[in-house]
C-alpha positions as CSV (number, residue, x, y, z in Angstrom):
1,M,-6.2,-13.9,-42.7
2,L,-2.5,-14.7,-42.7
3,K,-0.5,-17.3,-40.9
4,K,1.6,-16.3,-37.9
5,I,0.2,-12.7,-37.8
6,P,-1.5,-11.9,-34.5
7,N,-5.2,-11.3,-35.1
8,I,-5.1,-8.1,-33.0
9,L,-3.0,-6.4,-35.7
10,S,-5.4,-4.8,-38.2
11,P,-4.5,-4.4,-41.9
12,D,-4.0,-0.6,-41.3
13,L,-1.6,-1.3,-38.4
14,L,0.3,-3.9,-40.4
15,K,0.7,-1.5,-43.3
16,T,1.9,1.2,-41.0
17,L,4.5,-1.0,-39.3
18,H,5.7,-2.1,-42.7
19,E,6.0,1.4,-44.0
20,M,8.0,2.6,-41.1
21,G,11.8,3.0,-41.6
22,H,14.8,2.8,-39.3
23,G,14.5,5.3,-36.5
24,D,10.8,6.0,-37.0
25,E,8.7,6.0,-33.9
26,I,5.2,4.7,-33.1
27,V,3.2,5.6,-30.0
28,I,0.7,3.3,-28.4
29,G,-1.5,5.6,-26.3
30,D,-3.9,4.8,-23.5
31,G,-7.5,5.9,-23.5
32,N,-6.7,9.2,-22.0
33,F,-3.9,10.1,-24.5
34,P,-4.9,12.9,-27.0
35,A,-4.0,10.7,-30.0
36,A,-6.3,12.4,-32.6
37,N,-4.9,15.8,-31.7
38,Y,-1.3,14.8,-32.2
39,A,-1.2,12.0,-34.8
40,K,0.2,12.4,-38.3
41,R,-1.3,8.9,-38.9
42,L,-3.9,7.7,-36.4
43,I,-4.7,4.0,-36.1
44,R,-7.7,3.2,-33.9
45,C,-7.5,0.0,-31.8
46,D,-10.6,0.5,-29.7
47,G,-11.4,-2.4,-27.4
48,H,-7.8,-3.5,-27.1
49,D,-5.4,-3.1,-24.2
50,I,-1.9,-2.0,-24.7
51,P,-0.1,-5.1,-23.3
52,S,-1.8,-7.3,-25.9
53,L,-1.0,-4.8,-28.7
54,L,2.6,-4.3,-27.5
55,D,3.3,-8.1,-27.5
56,A,1.8,-8.4,-31.0
57,V,3.7,-5.4,-32.4
58,L,7.0,-6.6,-31.0
59,Q,6.5,-10.0,-32.8
60,L,7.0,-8.1,-36.0
61,L,8.8,-4.8,-35.2
62,P,12.5,-4.8,-34.5
63,V,13.5,-2.2,-32.0
64,D,16.4,0.1,-32.7
65,D,19.7,-1.2,-31.2
66,F,21.6,1.8,-32.4
67,V,20.2,3.9,-29.5
68,A,20.4,3.3,-25.8
69,K,16.7,3.7,-25.1
70,P,14.5,2.5,-28.0
71,I,11.5,2.3,-25.6
72,T,10.1,5.3,-23.9
73,L,7.4,5.6,-21.2
74,M,5.7,8.7,-19.9
75,E,7.0,9.7,-16.5
76,V,4.5,9.8,-13.6
77,V,3.5,13.3,-12.8
78,D,3.2,12.8,-9.1
79,K,6.9,12.2,-8.2
80,S,5.8,11.2,-4.6
81,A,4.1,8.1,-5.8
82,E,5.7,5.2,-4.1
83,K,5.2,2.6,-6.8
84,A,5.5,2.5,-10.6
85,P,2.2,2.1,-12.4
86,A,1.1,-1.6,-12.4
87,I,1.0,-1.7,-16.2
88,W,4.7,-1.1,-16.3
89,N,5.2,-4.6,-14.8
90,S,3.3,-6.1,-17.7
91,Y,5.5,-4.1,-20.1
92,E,8.7,-5.3,-18.5
93,N,7.6,-8.9,-18.8
94,I,6.6,-8.4,-22.5
95,L,9.8,-6.5,-23.3
96,N,11.9,-9.2,-21.6
97,H,10.1,-11.9,-23.6
98,H,11.2,-9.9,-26.7
99,E,14.8,-9.6,-25.4
100,I,14.5,-5.9,-24.5
101,S,16.1,-5.2,-21.1
102,P,14.9,-2.7,-18.5
103,G,18.0,-0.7,-19.3
104,Q,16.6,0.0,-22.8
105,I,13.6,1.8,-21.4
106,G,13.7,5.6,-21.1
107,Y,11.2,7.9,-19.4
108,E,10.0,11.3,-20.6
109,E,8.2,14.1,-18.8
110,R,4.5,14.3,-19.8
111,F,4.5,17.4,-22.0
112,D,7.9,16.4,-23.6
113,F,6.3,13.0,-24.4
114,Y,3.3,14.8,-26.0
115,E,5.7,16.9,-28.1
116,R,7.7,13.9,-29.2
117,S,4.4,12.1,-30.1
118,K,3.6,14.9,-32.6
119,E,6.7,13.8,-34.6
120,A,6.0,10.1,-34.4
121,Y,5.3,8.2,-37.6
122,A,2.0,7.1,-36.2
123,I,-0.1,6.9,-33.0
124,I,-2.2,3.9,-32.1
125,A,-5.2,4.9,-30.0
126,T,-6.5,2.3,-27.6
127,T,-9.1,2.2,-24.9
128,E,-6.5,1.1,-22.3
129,T,-7.8,2.2,-18.9
130,A,-4.5,2.0,-17.0
131,L,-2.9,5.4,-16.2
132,Y,0.6,6.0,-17.7
133,G,0.1,3.2,-20.3
134,N,1.6,5.4,-23.1
135,I,4.7,3.9,-24.8
136,I,6.9,4.9,-27.7
137,L,8.7,2.3,-29.8
138,K,11.6,3.2,-32.1
139,K,11.9,0.9,-35.1
140,G,15.2,-0.7,-35.8
141,V,16.6,-2.8,-38.6
142,I,16.6,-6.5,-39.5
143,S,20.1,-7.6,-40.2
């Protein structure tokens, strides 16, 4: 155990976050995301939801402020849907808490999101049940 490290972050996840460099990306995938198929490095976080992991990761990971959109969400396939997925409200609150504005969030078409995920430094697989819970974080620098 270590002080001030969220218990939800496993040793493998901590190691991965530390190894990542500026501009590297990490994907946090929901339970439907094909993480094992796409991951260069797969970190299993079964039994955990994405909002809890996102908050814990952002306590340690600086996001890239050299790009306009260091956070990316998967676009909803059904464009006629009237409301954004409810989990996105949770993300907005967490991101705001970590001083990341809604303007720093990008959206990517499903299959483009999958292709981008193949190039990510790592993918965290969760058992999140919310649809469209997938999120990509681009690592920044500590100055």
